[in-house]
C-alpha positions as a Markdown table, in Angstrom:
| # | Residue | x | y | z |
|---|---|---|---|---|
| 1 | Unk | 15.9 | -13.7 | 3.0 |
| 2 | Unk | 14.9 | -13.6 | -0.8 |
| 3 | Unk | 16.5 | -11.8 | -3.0 |
| 4 | Unk | 13.6 | -9.2 | -5.3 |
| 5 | Unk | 12.9 | -10.4 | -8.6 |
| 6 | Unk | 13.3 | -6.9 | -11.2 |
| 7 | Unk | 10.2 | -6.6 | -13.0 |
| 8 | Unk | 6.4 | -5.5 | -13.0 |
| 9 | Unk | 3.1 | -7.1 | -10.6 |
| 10 | Unk | 0.5 | -5.9 | -11.6 |
| 11 | Unk | -3.7 | -7.0 | -10.0 |
| 12 | Unk | -6.5 | -6.8 | -11.4 |
| 13 | Unk | -9.8 | -5.2 | -9.9 |
| 14 | Unk | -11.3 | -8.2 | -9.0 |
| 15 | Unk | -8.9 | -9.7 | -7.4 |
| 16 | Unk | -8.2 | -7.4 | -4.8 |
| 17 | Unk | -12.0 | -6.8 | -4.5 |
| 18 | Unk | -11.8 | -10.7 | -3.3 |
| 19 | Unk | -9.3 | -10.2 | -1.1 |
| 20 | Unk | -12.0 | -7.3 | 0.7 |
| 21 | Unk | -14.5 | -9.1 | -0.1 |
| 22 | Unk | -12.7 | -11.9 | 2.4 |
| 23 | Unk | -11.5 | -10.0 | 4.8 |
| 24 | Unk | -14.2 | -8.0 | 5.3 |
| 25 | Unk | -16.4 | -11.8 | 6.2 |
| 26 | Unk | -14.3 | -12.0 | 8.8 |
| 27 | Unk | -15.1 | -9.1 | 10.6 |
| 28 | Unk | -17.2 | -9.2 | 14.1 |
| 29 | Unk | -20.7 | -8.4 | 13.1 |
| 30 | Unk | -20.4 | -8.2 | 9.0 |
| 31 | Unk | -23.5 | -11.4 | 8.0 |
| 32 | Unk | -22.5 | -10.4 | 3.9 |
| 33 | Unk | -21.9 | -7.9 | 1.0 |
| 34 | Unk | -24.6 | -6.1 | -0.7 |
| 35 | Unk | -25.0 | -5.6 | -4.5 |
| 36 | Unk | -24.0 | -1.1 | -4.0 |
| 37 | Unk | -27.8 | -0.6 | -5.2 |
| 38 | Unk | -30.7 | -1.1 | -3.3 |
| 39 | Unk | -33.6 | -3.8 | -4.9 |
| 40 | Unk | -37.1 | -2.7 | -3.5 |
| 41 | Unk | -35.2 | -0.8 | -1.1 |
| 42 | Unk | -34.4 | -3.4 | 0.7 |
| 43 | Unk | -30.3 | -5.4 | 0.8 |
| 44 | Unk | -29.9 | -9.0 | -0.1 |
| 45 | Unk | -27.1 | -10.9 | 0.7 |
| 46 | Unk | -24.6 | -11.9 | -1.5 |
| 47 | Unk | -23.8 | -15.3 | -1.6 |
| 48 | Unk | -19.8 | -16.0 | -1.5 |
| 49 | Unk | -19.1 | -17.1 | -4.8 |
| 50 | Unk | -20.2 | -13.2 | -6.1 |
| 51 | Unk | -18.6 | -11.1 | -3.2 |
| 52 | Unk | -16.9 | -8.8 | -6.1 |
| 53 | Unk | -20.2 | -6.8 | -6.5 |
| 54 | Unk | -21.1 | -5.7 | -3.4 |
| 55 | Unk | -17.2 | -4.3 | -3.5 |
| 56 | Unk | -15.9 | -1.2 | -5.6 |
| 57 | Unk | -12.3 | -0.7 | -6.0 |
| 58 | Unk | -10.8 | 2.4 | -8.0 |
| 59 | Unk | -7.6 | 3.2 | -8.7 |
| 60 | Unk | -6.4 | 7.0 | -7.8 |
| 61 | Unk | -2.7 | 9.0 | -7.9 |
| 62 | Unk | -2.4 | 8.0 | -4.4 |
| 63 | Unk | -3.7 | 4.4 | -4.4 |
| 64 | Unk | -7.3 | 2.1 | -4.2 |
| 65 | Unk | -9.4 | 3.5 | -2.7 |
| 66 | Unk | -12.3 | 0.7 | -1.5 |
| 67 | Unk | -15.9 | 0.8 | -1.0 |
| 68 | Unk | -17.2 | -2.0 | 0.5 |
| 69 | Unk | -21.3 | -2.6 | 0.4 |
| 70 | Unk | -22.5 | -4.9 | 3.6 |
| 71 | Unk | -24.8 | -5.5 | 5.9 |
| 72 | Unk | -23.9 | -5.4 | 9.0 |
| 73 | Unk | -25.8 | -7.9 | 12.1 |
| 74 | Unk | -28.2 | -6.6 | 14.8 |
| 75 | Unk | -27.9 | -4.6 | 18.2 |
| 76 | Unk | -23.6 | -4.7 | 17.5 |
| 77 | Unk | -22.2 | -1.0 | 17.8 |
| 78 | Unk | -22.3 | 0.3 | 14.2 |
| 79 | Unk | -19.5 | 2.5 | 14.2 |
| 80 | Unk | -17.0 | 0.5 | 15.5 |
| 81 | Unk | -17.1 | -2.5 | 13.4 |
| 82 | Unk | -17.8 | -0.2 | 10.5 |
| 83 | Unk | -13.6 | 0.8 | 11.7 |
| 84 | Unk | -12.6 | -2.2 | 12.8 |
| 85 | Unk | -13.9 | -3.4 | 8.8 |
| 86 | Unk | -11.9 | -1.0 | 7.6 |
| 87 | Unk | -9.3 | -1.8 | 9.3 |
| 88 | Unk | -9.9 | -5.8 | 8.2 |
| 89 | Unk | -9.4 | -4.5 | 4.4 |
| 90 | Unk | -7.0 | -2.0 | 5.0 |
| 91 | Unk | -4.7 | -4.4 | 6.5 |
| 92 | Unk | -5.0 | -8.1 | 4.6 |
| 93 | Unk | -4.5 | -5.7 | 1.5 |
| 94 | Unk | -1.3 | -3.9 | 2.4 |
| 95 | Unk | 0.2 | -7.1 | 4.0 |
| 96 | Unk | -1.4 | -9.6 | 0.9 |
| 97 | Unk | -1.0 | -7.9 | -2.0 |
| 98 | Unk | 1.5 | -4.4 | -0.4 |
| 99 | Unk | -1.6 | -2.2 | -2.0 |
| 100 | Unk | -1.3 | 1.9 | -1.4 |
| 101 | Unk | -4.6 | 2.3 | 0.1 |
| 102 | Unk | -5.8 | 5.5 | 0.0 |
| 103 | Unk | -9.5 | 5.2 | 1.7 |
| 104 | Unk | -11.9 | 2.5 | 2.4 |
| 105 | Unk | -15.7 | 3.1 | 2.8 |
| 106 | Unk | -17.8 | 1.8 | 4.4 |
| 107 | Unk | -22.0 | 2.0 | 3.5 |
| 108 | Unk | -23.8 | 0.0 | 6.0 |
| 109 | Unk | -27.3 | -1.3 | 3.6 |
| 110 | Unk | -28.9 | -3.1 | 5.9 |
| 111 | Unk | -28.4 | -4.4 | 9.6 |
| 112 | Unk | -29.8 | -8.1 | 9.8 |
| 113 | Unk | -30.3 | -10.5 | 12.4 |
| 114 | Unk | -27.0 | -13.5 | 12.3 |
| 115 | Unk | -29.5 | -16.7 | 11.7 |
């Protein structure tokens, strides 16, 4: 069994956003991440190298609040996909980074047919 090491570990918000982004992309029904602001009313899918632009991380007294801006696959049940996405991100951040998650908010920016 590993012994605890005294000290403090600080995790940058960009690392938290990357972990959340990769967990989000592994979720069924998620086509990709999108920017929080729509350009001309159209959600553009971000490349894998820029996932963190589709995620906002806010530290609060209750824990970390994650806002995910996603594009969902056409034909899937939106509420089920969003619930699974929220659960996957929450699980990834609590198991890998040992974070207290206050909320995971999913914002559907668009619906697309998967290629």
